[in-house]
N, C-alpha and C positions, 0 to 999 in steps of 0.2 A: 856228223855221222860217227857213231861209236866205232872204236878201233876194230872190233870183231866184224861189224857190218861192212866197214870199208874194205877189210881184207877179203871177206866173202865176195863182195862185188868185184874186186880186183881179180880174184880167182875165177869167177864166173865169166868175166870178160876174156880172160886168158883162154878158158875152155872154148868159148865161142870162136875166138880168133884162130886157135889151132885147128878146131874142127873144120872151119871154112877153108883155111889154108891147105888142109889135107885133101880137099876135093876140088880145088880151083887152080887150074893150070896157070891162069894169068897172075894170080896172087903168088903162086910158087915162083914165078919168074921175076917177082919184084915189081909187077905192074898191076896194082890193085884194081879189081873190077868195081863196077858201081855198087854191087852188093857188099863186097869185102871192104872197101875203103872205110865206110863208117864203123864197121865192126872192128877193124884194126885200129882206127883212130880212138875209139872208145877204150880199147885195151891199153893203148899207149898213154892216154890221159890218166887212166886209173893206175897204171904202173908208175907214172911220174908222181902222182899224188901220194901213193903209198911209199915210194922211195924217199920222197921229201919228208914225209911224216916220220919215218924211222931213221932218217939222217944218214942215208947212204948214197 
């Protein structure tokens, strides 16, 4: 995946995660719901990949 596309995918996953977190009491308490868990896991995976790529 090209750098730009990888970063865009990372930011889109961040947006989905934060949008869900803002409206889900369970996820806000740190107990991801069945809908939120895969959303947050996708964001975390993309964040980890991006961080590894940029060396931080």
